[in-house]
C-alpha positions, 0 to 999 in steps of 0.5 A: 602302768604309766600311772604307777610309774609316775607315782613312783617318780613323784615319790622319788622326787619328794624323797630327794627334796626331803633329804636335801632339805636342811633345817636351820635352828636359830636359838636366841633371845628377843633379837631372834624372836623379833621383839615388837615385830611379827615372826615373819618380820624377824631376821630368821624368817627373812634369812630363810626366804633369802636362801630359798630365793638363792635356790637353797631348800631350807626350813627355819625354826625360830627358837627365840625367847625374849628375856632369855639368858644363857642359863635359860637357853641351857635349860630349854635347849633339849626341848628344841632338839627333838628333831634333827638340826643341820645348822645351829645359830646361837644367839645368846649372852646379850642379856647376861652382859647387860646384867653384868653376870660373870663372863665364866658363867656365860661362857660355861652355859654357851658351851653347855649348849653347843655340847648338847647340840653336838651330842644330838647331831655330831655333823651339825654346823654351828654358827655363833652370833657375836654381841657387844655390851654398852660401854657403861659396863666398863672397858674391861668387861666390854672387851672380855665379853666381846672376845668370849664369843670369838674364843668360843667359836675357835674352840668349837670350830664354829662359824663366828658372826663378829657382831650380829647387829653390825650396821644396825646398832646405834642407828636410831632409824633401824631400831625401835624406840627402846634403842636396843631392838631392831625394827623391821628395816633393821632385821632386814640388814641383820638378815643380810649379815647372817646370810653371808655366814650361813649361805656357804654352809649350804 
């Protein structure tokens, strides 16, 4: 009888932990994937570990794909939503900007991704990672590109990370030789930035 009660208690505890666990999907391009690094060195994994150290029960899914555009993300998102996601971090658009693609096209694709995520789980919490493009894209395009993320966040009642690479972009010692992708130390800083916006949602 004691064994039976112990077993039931253990199962109840396990069930409680499973219910309490939140799944965070980071959906993006090479920045999310951790280009040039191991998956454990990329900011999604680091963010998850930081949350666990703070007592949060989370499971992190790294849905980053190098070279991904907003259009590619829109085509791929259904496959990533095969299970329930509690927090969705959208990190796409940078490759669109570097290619100078029409902003309305990028906006439409990102909105389409958000719509699909919300349709799958209406209670999902959306986090949008803001990005910037180099000044050589022209001041008008650069300004409107940055504004696009803010507008999407407002329209979708989402949390906005103003600039994902804040404190990392432009600092050679925090990036790989290409000057674009954060190195191991850079991802540590990005994770701290992301943590500030995700932790309150838990």
